[in-house]
C-alpha positions as a Python dict, from the first residue, in 0.01 Angstrom:
ca = {
    (1, 'M'): (0, 0, 0),
    (2, 'T'): (207, -199, -233),
    (3, 'I'): (479, 9, -405),
    (4, 'S'): (509, -66, -777),
    (5, 'T'): (828, -106, -959),
    (6, 'Q'): (755, 231, -1127),
    (7, 'G'): (673, 389, -776),
    (8, 'R'): (1001, 261, -632),
    (9, 'H'): (1214, 406, -924),
    (10, 'I'): (1014, 737, -908),
    (11, 'A'): (1068, 771, -535),
    (12, 'R'): (1431, 686, -539),
    (13, 'N'): (1522, 942, -791),
    (14, 'T'): (1292, 1179, -636),
    (15, 'L'): (1510, 1171, -323),
    (16, 'L'): (1812, 1277, -522),
    (17, 'V'): (1638, 1558, -718),
    (18, 'G'): (1455, 1668, -402),
    (19, 'A'): (1786, 1687, -222),
    (20, 'S'): (1942, 1921, -495),
    (21, 'F'): (1618, 2126, -475),
    (22, 'A'): (1650, 2157, -101),
    (23, 'L'): (1997, 2277, -131),
    (24, 'A'): (1895, 2544, -400),
    (25, 'G'): (1605, 2643, -174),
    (26, 'A'): (1838, 2696, 124),
    (27, 'V'): (2060, 2914, -79),
    (28, 'G'): (1751, 3103, -202),
    (29, 'L'): (1653, 3157, 163),
    (30, 'L'): (2014, 3291, 250),
    (31, 'R'): (1967, 3529, -43),
    (32, 'D'): (1627, 3664, 106),
    (33, 'M'): (1787, 3681, 439),
    (34, 'V'): (2064, 3910, 306),
    (35, 'V'): (1816, 4126, 111),
    (36, 'A'): (1579, 4145, 419),
    (37, 'R'): (1851, 4258, 628),
    (38, 'H'): (1950, 4546, 381),
    (39, 'F'): (1614, 4653, 263),
    (40, 'G'): (1319, 4537, 486),
    (41, 'I'): (1005, 4561, 273),
    (42, 'G'): (879, 4867, 118),
    (43, 'A'): (873, 5067, -221),
    (44, 'E'): (1225, 4989, -322),
    (45, 'L'): (1179, 4611, -313),
    (46, 'D'): (830, 4628, -457),
    (47, 'A'): (980, 4784, -763),
    (48, 'Y'): (1266, 4537, -774),
    (49, 'Y'): (1029, 4239, -776),
    (50, 'A'): (775, 4406, -990),
    (51, 'A'): (1074, 4452, -1247),
    (52, 'F'): (1107, 4065, -1286),
    (53, 'R'): (748, 3996, -1402),
    (54, 'L'): (781, 4066, -1774),
    (55, 'P'): (1133, 3935, -1813),
    (56, 'E'): (1008, 3596, -1637),
    (57, 'L'): (725, 3589, -1903),
    (58, 'L'): (947, 3655, -2182),
    (59, 'F'): (1180, 3378, -2064),
    (60, 'T'): (904, 3127, -2043),
    (61, 'I'): (783, 3213, -2392),
    (62, 'V'): (1132, 3170, -2539),
    (63, 'A'): (1315, 2913, -2328),
    (64, 'G'): (1118, 2813, -2020),
    (65, 'G'): (1005, 2467, -1924),
    (66, 'A'): (835, 2429, -2268),
    (67, 'L'): (1170, 2421, -2435),
    (68, 'A'): (1289, 2114, -2236),
    (69, 'T'): (973, 1935, -2306),
    (70, 'A'): (1001, 1977, -2682),
    (71, 'F'): (1390, 1983, -2737),
    (72, 'I'): (1504, 1678, -2525),
    (73, 'P'): (1309, 1414, -2705),
    (74, 'V'): (1410, 1532, -3040),
    (75, 'L'): (1783, 1561, -2938),
    (76, 'A'): (1766, 1223, -2769),
    (77, 'E'): (1646, 1089, -3093),
    (78, 'H'): (1968, 1205, -3275),
    (79, 'L'): (2178, 1077, -3011),
    (80, 'A'): (2013, 733, -2996),
    (81, 'Q'): (2074, 708, -3362),
    (82, 'G'): (2443, 794, -3330),
    (83, 'D'): (2392, 1112, -3518),
    (84, 'S'): (2627, 1343, -3313),
    (85, 'D'): (2666, 1581, -3600),
    (86, 'G'): (2279, 1635, -3625),
    (87, 'A'): (2252, 1669, -3262),
    (88, 'W'): (2501, 1930, -3243),
    (89, 'R'): (2351, 2130, -3551),
    (90, 'L'): (2009, 2098, -3382),
    (91, 'A'): (2151, 2227, -3045),
    (92, 'S'): (2328, 2529, -3234),
    (93, 'A'): (2028, 2612, -3427),
    (94, 'I'): (1798, 2602, -3122),
    (95, 'T'): (2072, 2813, -2912),
    (96, 'N'): (2097, 3082, -3172),
    (97, 'L'): (1717, 3095, -3220),
    (98, 'V'): (1672, 3139, -2853),
    (99, 'V'): (1931, 3425, -2833),
    (100, 'I'): (1777, 3597, -3129),
    (101, 'A'): (1418, 3567, -3004),
    (102, 'A'): (1523, 3663, -2651),
    (103, 'S'): (1732, 3977, -2761),
    (104, 'V'): (1444, 4099, -2989),
    (105, 'L'): (1180, 4068, -2724),
    (106, 'A'): (1407, 4202, -2453),
    (107, 'A'): (1497, 4497, -2676),
    (108, 'L'): (1111, 4578, -2754),
    (109, 'A'): (1045, 4537, -2384),
    (110, 'A'): (1310, 4777, -2284),
    (111, 'L'): (1204, 5027, -2520),
    (112, 'A'): (819, 5004, -2402),
    (113, 'A'): (932, 4955, -2022),
    (114, 'P'): (785, 5284, -1900),
    (115, 'M'): (458, 5226, -2071),
    (116, 'L'): (434, 4855, -1963),
    (117, 'V'): (496, 4939, -1611),
    (118, 'S'): (253, 5232, -1565),
    (119, 'R'): (-34, 5053, -1772),
    (120, 'I'): (0, 4677, -1711),
    (121, 'I'): (257, 4574, -1443),
    (122, 'A'): (224, 4830, -1171),
    (123, 'P'): (-36, 5110, -1237),
    (124, 'G'): (-74, 5155, -867),
    (125, 'F'): (285, 5270, -811),
    (126, 'T'): (378, 5648, -780),
    (127, 'P'): (535, 5789, -1094),
    (128, 'E'): (882, 5780, -915),
    (129, 'A'): (840, 5405, -825),
    (130, 'Q'): (714, 5332, -1187),
    (131, 'A'): (1029, 5502, -1345),
    (132, 'E'): (1251, 5295, -1099),
    (133, 'T'): (1079, 4978, -1194),
    (134, 'A'): (1131, 5047, -1561),
    (135, 'S'): (1491, 5118, -1510),
    (136, 'L'): (1537, 4784, -1308),
    (137, 'M'): (1351, 4597, -1570),
    (138, 'R'): (1595, 4706, -1831),
    (139, 'L'): (1877, 4548, -1626),
    (140, 'V'): (1694, 4220, -1550),
    (141, 'L'): (1618, 4178, -1923),
    (142, 'V'): (1990, 4139, -1979),
    (143, 'S'): (1970, 3812, -1748),
    (144, 'T'): (1680, 3681, -1947),
    (145, 'I'): (1906, 3650, -2255),
    (146, 'I'): (2170, 3469, -2057),
    (147, 'F'): (1917, 3241, -1904),
    (148, 'G'): (1783, 3150, -2243),
    (149, 'I'): (2125, 3026, -2338),
    (150, 'S'): (2156, 2836, -2009),
    (151, 'A'): (1810, 2660, -2061),
    (152, 'V'): (1933, 2520, -2363),
    (153, 'Q'): (2246, 2397, -2199),
    (154, 'T'): (2039, 2230, -1933),
    (155, 'S'): (1833, 2043, -2180),
    (156, 'M'): (2141, 1927, -2386),
    (157, 'L'): (2292, 1795, -2064),
    (158, 'H'): (1961, 1614, -1956),
    (159, 'S'): (1964, 1450, -2284),
    (160, 'F'): (2289, 1277, -2197),
    (161, 'K'): (2130, 1199, -1862),
    (162, 'H'): (2377, 1429, -1689),
    (163, 'F'): (2197, 1593, -1395),
    (164, 'V'): (2501, 1710, -1154),
    (165, 'L'): (2575, 2034, -1343),
    (166, 'P'): (2222, 2140, -1415),
    (167, 'A'): (2126, 2075, -1047),
    (168, 'L'): (2426, 2313, -944),
    (169, 'A'): (2308, 2590, -1160),
    (170, 'P'): (2004, 2703, -952),
    (171, 'I'): (2234, 2694, -643),
    (172, 'V'): (2470, 2939, -782),
    (173, 'Y'): (2231, 3181, -935),
    (174, 'P'): (2107, 3326, -591),
    (175, 'L'): (2476, 3376, -496),
    (176, 'G'): (2508, 3647, -754),
    (177, 'I'): (2214, 3835, -596),
    (178, 'V'): (2383, 3786, -246),
    (179, 'M'): (2692, 3943, -381),
    (180, 'G'): (2510, 4209, -521),
    (181, 'A'): (2336, 4280, -190),
    (182, 'L'): (2656, 4265, 2),
    (183, 'W'): (2886, 4441, -235),
    (184, 'L'): (2674, 4668, -480),
    (185, 'A'): (2370, 4759, -278),
    (186, 'P'): (2548, 4982, -35),
    (187, 'S'): (2645, 5222, -323),
    (188, 'L'): (2378, 5125, -590),
    (189, 'G'): (2078, 5070, -369),
    (190, 'V'): (1827, 4811, -499),
    (191, 'R'): (1997, 4844, -859),
    (192, 'G'): (2283, 4642, -695),
    (193, 'L'): (2046, 4355, -662),
    (194, 'A'): (1967, 4364, -1033),
    (195, 'W'): (2334, 4372, -1126),
    (196, 'G'): (2370, 4074, -890),
    (197, 'A'): (2099, 3893, -1073),
    (198, 'I'): (2295, 3937, -1394),
    (199, 'V'): (2605, 3791, -1228),
    (200, 'G'): (2396, 3506, -1092),
    (201, 'S'): (2256, 3436, -1451),
    (202, 'L'): (2622, 3425, -1578),
    (203, 'L'): (2719, 3187, -1308),
    (204, 'H'): (2424, 2975, -1402),
    (205, 'M'): (2531, 2943, -1760),
    (206, 'L'): (2903, 2900, -1683),
    (207, 'V'): (2876, 2613, -1445),
    (208, 'Q'): (2721, 2393, -1705),
    (209, 'A'): (2976, 2475, -1973),
    (210, 'P'): (3242, 2214, -1862),
    (211, 'G'): (2955, 1942, -1928),
    (212, 'L'): (2909, 2050, -2273),
    (213, 'I'): (3278, 2065, -2338),
    (214, 'H'): (3308, 1717, -2203),
    (215, 'Y'): (3026, 1566, -2451),
    (216, 'G'): (3185, 1758, -2743),
    (217, 'F'): (2937, 2039, -2824),
    (218, 'R'): (3048, 2242, -3111),
    (219, 'W'): (2865, 2565, -3161),
    (220, 'Q'): (2767, 2652, -3526),
    (221, 'P'): (2645, 2980, -3656),
    (222, 'I'): (2308, 2840, -3804),
    (223, 'I'): (1944, 2880, -3741),
    (224, 'G'): (1842, 2557, -3916),
    (225, 'R'): (1581, 2698, -4138),
    (226, 'G'): (1550, 2386, -4348),
    (227, 'M'): (1593, 2130, -4060),
    (228, 'P'): (1294, 1917, -3986),
    (229, 'S'): (1407, 1855, -3625),
    (230, 'V'): (1395, 2232, -3567),
    (231, 'R'): (1051, 2264, -3684),
    (232, 'Q'): (948, 1956, -3484),
    (233, 'V'): (1095, 2132, -3160),
    (234, 'L'): (903, 2455, -3242),
    (235, 'A'): (569, 2275, -3307),
    (236, 'L'): (586, 2070, -2994),
    (237, 'M'): (656, 2396, -2783),
    (238, 'G'): (366, 2586, -2887),
    (239, 'P'): (72, 2451, -2640),
    (240, 'R'): (309, 2424, -2363),
    (241, 'V'): (440, 2780, -2397),
    (242, 'L'): (82, 2907, -2369),
    (243, 'D'): (18, 2708, -2078),
    (244, 'L'): (330, 2844, -1896),
    (245, 'A'): (260, 3187, -2018),
    (246, 'V'): (-95, 3166, -1849),
    (247, 'W'): (83, 3101, -1517),
    (248, 'H'): (316, 3401, -1560),
    (249, 'L'): (40, 3639, -1671),
    (250, 'T'): (-150, 3543, -1363),
    (251, 'L'): (165, 3656, -1164),
    (252, 'V'): (169, 3978, -1376),
    (253, 'G'): (-199, 4037, -1291),
    (254, 'T'): (-132, 3965, -905),
    (255, 'T'): (142, 4219, -913),
    (256, 'N'): (-89, 4475, -1088),
    (257, 'L'): (-347, 4414, -802),
    (258, 'A'): (-87, 4434, -531),
    (259, 'S'): (66, 4761, -671),
    (260, 'R'): (-258, 4921, -562),
    (261, 'L'): (-222, 4819, -199),
    (262, 'G'): (11, 4946, 55),
    (263, 'A'): (408, 4975, 9),
    (264, 'G'): (572, 4646, 70),
    (265, 'S'): (269, 4431, -51),
    (266, 'I'): (445, 4295, -355),
    (267, 'A'): (752, 4204, -151),
    (268, 'A'): (548, 4050, 114),
    (269, 'L'): (390, 3841, -141),
    (270, 'E'): (707, 3747, -301),
    (271, 'W'): (873, 3630, 23),
    (272, 'G'): (569, 3456, 161),
    (273, 'W'): (544, 3256, -184),
    (274, 'S'): (926, 3170, -167),
    (275, 'V'): (880, 3015, 175),
    (276, 'M'): (587, 2816, 67),
    (277, 'Q'): (778, 2704, -250),
    (278, 'F'): (1055, 2557, -47),
    (279, 'P'): (857, 2235, 45),
    (280, 'E'): (656, 2253, -263),
    (281, 'T'): (963, 2223, -499),
    (282, 'M'): (1115, 1963, -279),
    (283, 'I'): (800, 1736, -289),
    (284, 'G'): (582, 1844, -586),
    (285, 'T'): (840, 1954, -865),
    (286, 'A'): (1086, 1671, -758),
    (287, 'F'): (802, 1407, -786),
    (288, 'G'): (674, 1567, -1117),
    (289, 'L'): (1010, 1585, -1296),
    (290, 'V'): (1095, 1230, -1215),
    (291, 'A'): (752, 1080, -1267),
    (292, 'L'): (712, 1224, -1618),
    (293, 'P'): (934, 979, -1806),
    (294, 'T'): (765, 689, -1640),
    (295, 'L'): (409, 825, -1711),
    (296, 'A'): (504, 887, -2077),
    (297, 'D'): (647, 517, -2106),
    (298, 'L'): (301, 395, -1958),
    (299, 'A'): (126, 618, -2193),
    (300, 'A'): (310, 495, -2504),
    (301, 'Q'): (233, 149, -2407),
    (302, 'R'): (-143, 252, -2368),
    (303, 'D'): (-126, 105, -2015),
    (304, 'I'): (-427, 276, -1853),
    (305, 'P'): (-421, 69, -1551),
    (306, 'G'): (-52, 140, -1486),
    (307, 'L'): (-106, 507, -1543),
    (308, 'R'): (-381, 517, -1284),
    (309, 'R'): (-201, 314, -1039),
    (310, 'T'): (121, 528, -1071),
    (311, 'L'): (-40, 858, -1064),
    (312, 'V'): (-267, 767, -770),
    (313, 'E'): (40, 607, -577),
    (314, 'I'): (235, 918, -602),
    (315, 'L'): (-55, 1158, -532),
    (316, 'R'): (-124, 965, -204),
    (317, 'A'): (254, 1010, -99),
    (318, 'V'): (244, 1361, -199),
    (319, 'L'): (-71, 1436, 25),
    (320, 'A'): (89, 1256, 320),
    (321, 'L'): (388, 1499, 292),
    (322, 'T'): (242, 1840, 191),
    (323, 'V'): (-87, 1852, 401),
    (324, 'P'): (116, 1841, 737),
    (325, 'A'): (378, 2070, 586),
    (326, 'S'): (106, 2325, 527),
    (327, 'V'): (-11, 2297, 887),
    (328, 'G'): (346, 2336, 1000),
    (329, 'L'): (397, 2665, 785),
    (330, 'I'): (66, 2811, 922),
    (331, 'L'): (146, 2731, 1295),
    (332, 'L'): (519, 2786, 1289),
    (333, 'G'): (552, 3045, 1003),
    (334, 'R'): (572, 3356, 1216),
    (335, 'P'): (855, 3248, 1447),
    (336, 'L'): (1015, 3093, 1143),
    (337, 'L'): (1014, 3431, 969),
    (338, 'S'): (1153, 3595, 1255),
    (339, 'I'): (1445, 3364, 1262),
    (340, 'L'): (1515, 3400, 886),
    (341, 'Y'): (1436, 3767, 815),
    (342, 'Q'): (1398, 3969, 1129),
    (343, 'R'): (1699, 4173, 1150),
    (344, 'G'): (1843, 4501, 1012),
    (345, 'A'): (1567, 4701, 813),
    (346, 'F'): (1330, 4390, 838),
    (347, 'D'): (1122, 4486, 1151),
    (348, 'V'): (815, 4323, 1319),
    (349, 'A'): (562, 4480, 1085),
    (350, 'A'): (755, 4348, 787),
    (351, 'G'): (739, 3981, 938),
    (352, 'D'): (365, 4040, 1010),
    (353, 'A'): (304, 4135, 637),
    (354, 'V'): (510, 3844, 493),
    (355, 'F'): (331, 3599, 731),
    (356, 'E'): (-1, 3729, 614),
    (357, 'A'): (92, 3622, 264),
    (358, 'L'): (268, 3287, 381),
    (359, 'R'): (-37, 3149, 575),
    (360, 'W'): (-289, 3184, 283),
    (361, 'Y'): (-17, 3064, 46),
    (362, 'A'): (24, 2766, 260),
    (363, 'L'): (-341, 2646, 219),
    (364, 'G'): (-244, 2577, -155),
    (365, 'L'): (74, 2395, -78),
    (366, 'A'): (-90, 2054, -141),
    (367, 'G'): (-260, 2192, -443),
    (368, 'H'): (58, 2314, -611),
    (369, 'A'): (220, 1988, -539),
    (370, 'C'): (-61, 1789, -664),
    (371, 'L'): (-65, 2021, -993),
    (372, 'E'): (276, 1894, -1068),
    (373, 'L'): (155, 1555, -1127),
    (374, 'A'): (-196, 1593, -1254),
    (375, 'A'): (-81, 1806, -1540),
    (376, 'R'): (217, 1587, -1626),
    (377, 'A'): (-32, 1290, -1659),
    (378, 'F'): (-184, 1491, -1950),
    (379, 'F'): (149, 1576, -2093),
    (380, 'A'): (250, 1210, -2080),
    (381, 'Q'): (-44, 1139, -2314),
    (382, 'K'): (75, 1434, -2532),
    (383, 'D'): (-233, 1630, -2432),
    (384, 'T'): (-126, 1979, -2372),
    (385, 'V'): (-451, 2162, -2474),
    (386, 'R'): (-697, 2047, -2188),
    (387, 'P'): (-452, 2158, -1913),
    (388, 'L'): (-399, 2488, -2111),
    (389, 'I'): (-777, 2553, -2109),
    (390, 'I'): (-839, 2441, -1747),
    (391, 'A'): (-550, 2659, -1626),
    (392, 'A'): (-660, 2967, -1824),
    (393, 'I'): (-1018, 2925, -1661),
    (394, 'W'): (-899, 2888, -1306),
    (395, 'S'): (-628, 3167, -1359),
    (396, 'A'): (-891, 3404, -1453),
    (397, 'G'): (-1103, 3281, -1159),
    (398, 'G'): (-806, 3326, -926),
    (399, 'L'): (-765, 3690, -1037),
    (400, 'A'): (-1135, 3773, -999),
    (401, 'G'): (-1121, 3620, -661),
    (402, 'G'): (-823, 3834, -570),
    (403, 'V'): (-1020, 4150, -679),
    (404, 'L'): (-1304, 4039, -451),
    (405, 'L'): (-1082, 3952, -144),
    (406, 'M'): (-817, 4210, -166),
    (407, 'G'): (-1061, 4493, -25),
    (408, 'A'): (-1106, 4307, 300),
    (409, 'M'): (-798, 4099, 330),
    (410, 'G'): (-534, 4316, 150),
    (411, 'H'): (-247, 4128, -5),
    (412, 'G'): (-339, 3812, 202),
    (413, 'G'): (-658, 3797, -17),
    (414, 'L'): (-451, 3776, -338),
    (415, 'A'): (-260, 3478, -175),
    (416, 'L'): (-598, 3300, -67),
    (417, 'A'): (-730, 3341, -416),
    (418, 'N'): (-433, 3183, -552),
    (419, 'S'): (-462, 2880, -334),
    (420, 'L'): (-831, 2849, -405),
    (421, 'A'): (-766, 2858, -764),
    (422, 'I'): (-476, 2608, -770),
    (423, 'T'): (-694, 2371, -566),
    (424, 'G'): (-988, 2402, -822),
    (425, 'E'): (-759, 2348, -1115),
    (426, 'V'): (-627, 2016, -962),
    (427, 'V'): (-975, 1895, -884),
    (428, 'T'): (-1094, 1982, -1245),
    (429, 'L'): (-776, 1795, -1380),
    (430, 'L'): (-850, 1483, -1180),
    (431, 'I'): (-1223, 1483, -1276),
    (432, 'V'): (-1108, 1489, -1636),
    (433, 'L'): (-880, 1206, -1593),
    (434, 'R'): (-1133, 1007, -1405),
    (435, 'R'): (-1374, 1014, -1694),
    (436, 'R'): (-1072, 947, -1945),
    (437, 'W'): (-933, 661, -1751),
    (438, 'Q'): (-1275, 530, -1625),
    (439, 'G'): (-1177, 574, -1270),
    (440, 'I'): (-875, 709, -1074),
    (441, 'E'): (-906, 496, -752),
    (442, 'A'): (-1105, 788, -594),
    (443, 'R'): (-1190, 600, -278),
    (444, 'Q'): (-822, 543, -212),
    (445, 'L'): (-748, 906, -255),
    (446, 'A'): (-1034, 1004, -27),
    (447, 'A'): (-911, 748, 235),
    (448, 'T'): (-570, 877, 221),
    (449, 'L'): (-683, 1256, 251),
    (450, 'A'): (-914, 1154, 547),
    (451, 'R'): (-625, 977, 737),
    (452, 'V'): (-386, 1254, 653),
    (453, 'G'): (-624, 1517, 744),
    (454, 'A'): (-703, 1350, 1091),
    (455, 'A'): (-337, 1297, 1165),
    (456, 'S'): (-252, 1664, 1084),
    (457, 'A'): (-528, 1777, 1309),
    (458, 'I'): (-363, 1589, 1594),
    (459, 'M'): (-37, 1726, 1508),
    (460, 'A'): (-173, 2087, 1494),
    (461, 'G'): (-300, 2040, 1848),
    (462, 'A'): (48, 1911, 1971),
    (463, 'V'): (234, 2203, 1787),
    (464, 'A'): (-9, 2468, 1940),
    (465, 'G'): (47, 2323, 2282),
    (466, 'T'): (410, 2336, 2238),
    (467, 'L'): (397, 2694, 2124),
    (468, 'A'): (202, 2790, 2429),
    (469, 'L'): (442, 2629, 2663),
    (470, 'V'): (740, 2794, 2490),
    (471, 'Q'): (572, 3129, 2491),
    (472, 'R'): (482, 3093, 2866),
    (473, 'A'): (849, 2998, 2934),
    (474, 'G'): (976, 3283, 2721),
    (475, 'L'): (1217, 3059, 2552),
    (476, 'G'): (1225, 3260, 2206),
    (477, 'D'): (1150, 3186, 1834),
    (478, 'L'): (1437, 2925, 1781),
    (479, 'V'): (1321, 2698, 2060),
    (480, 'A'): (961, 2749, 1927),
    (481, 'V'): (1028, 2641, 1585),
    (482, 'A'): (1258, 2350, 1660),
    (483, 'G'): (1036, 2231, 1948),
    (484, 'G'): (719, 2280, 1765),
    (485, 'A'): (867, 2111, 1459),
    (486, 'L'): (987, 1817, 1656),
    (487, 'V'): (682, 1756, 1857),
    (488, 'G'): (461, 1801, 1538),
    (489, 'L'): (674, 1548, 1351),
    (490, 'L'): (642, 1290, 1625),
    (491, 'A'): (263, 1354, 1677),
    (492, 'Y'): (208, 1319, 1307),
    (493, 'L'): (410, 985, 1278),
    (494, 'L'): (244, 842, 1592),
    (495, 'A'): (-100, 947, 1471),
    (496, 'G'): (-32, 821, 1110),
    (497, 'A'): (55, 481, 1261),
    (498, 'A'): (-236, 448, 1477),
    (499, 'L'): (-463, 548, 1170),
    (500, 'G'): (-291, 286, 946),
    (501, 'M'): (-124, 537, 706),
    (502, 'Q'): (67, 316, 469),
    (503, 'E'): (187, 618, 291),
    (504, 'L'): (421, 696, 553),
    (505, 'R'): (603, 367, 505),
    (506, 'W'): (689, 447, 152),
    (507, 'P'): (1029, 621, 214),
    (508, 'V'): (1145, 338, 426),
    (509, 'Q'): (1034, 76, 175),
    (510, 'V'): (1218, 250, -102),
    (511, 'I'): (1535, 285, 93),
    (512, 'L'): (1529, -84, 214),
    (513, 'R'): (1370, -219, -120),
    (514, 'R'): (1109, -403, 73),
    (515, 'R'): (735, -459, -21),
    (516, 'T'): (439, -476, 223),
    (517, 'P'): (94, -606, 177),
    (518, 'S'): (-159, -388, -5),
    (519, 'G'): (-327, -141, 212),
}
């Protein structure tokens, strides 16, 4: 497997971005550990997590990932032309529009909170739990406005190719919730966590401010009504906003269904999702963020062979990393959850409930990671419509599947439906790309998947054997996780080498800047 110049560049930068995501994920796990110790899982945390669903949707509409996709290229064009005044006018206008839009939507949502909770978000809650969710939502909406400002700051710094402070922002946000859990929750209960989220959002914004001061940002009280660049940003945002909104509406729908199950179902899904997202973010999101500029350059050059080669090259590496990670989460997830969370109010039953969500979410880990790349292949070609349509179809299918599965499997059925829908969405996107590009090296992808699957099966046997020995010796969860992970890694690497998995040589080649013959 020869690594192209684009592949080496992407991989090297992905290592840096992935490392920052890993640190942010570790702080997020610390937050969850503190929250688990104080609250366990139950009606209180169900209300807390349900309260975030609408604010997250509003943030996506106003200033989520769509803003960066549209804002950065336009701002960068001003900077490339040396038009710093125009750049700061654009940045000020977008900041002000985001604050206005977020404030208006947050105010409307706060007024309608009781109705939204009882009819859309959590109709299965008791009236008391619905009232608590509505009250928490009003607090969380404050952080939505702050995050809107922070999102614009992040895009501005990225336009200057400054990544350090934006990378610190998601690390400090969970610390606010940790402070809320330690210092406010003893007296305020779960509302202490909501106040902690507000503190965290302020930290998220303030940590980036020195960078803007350094680059000379000057805020102006304008909304840019007559500025062509503002209209350009808003036009570019449209389809991407709808795409992201579909995803968050799916989360709202999942919360709606989970609210009809037993107490703790929403919290169990939230924590199972969080653990699965740790490797997904390090691998899928990191590769996706770094790959987009390269894919966009190739698309601008109409280099279809280059697009095909780069996408498949990265997909093969992602599969080689995520499939064994999925197996590891399924086999080692239960003792891992015991180590992370099982203390204080988080008992054995809570651990079992979270693992029920985690193991089914883990089946979709490779799909989620590959989606980050497949969708960006479309965005690089300025096609945001087809991914939107495909996402909407599969999201609806995922919710329908959740309705069918939740009766027999409870909240685990909702997690499984999500994994199946994401996998279907990725396959559909690749089929469309195959037709558009007249091929996507499907044989190479299939061969990689076959080798990865075989090596992962050997790894699974080794891990299962290790867990049996540890359990028989009564050595505890820490030894089970550490020993199982080490044995599994060695088994996977040895099996991969025996099967000729050249994808595993990629990190070494990237670090040593070497090439090997094509495989």
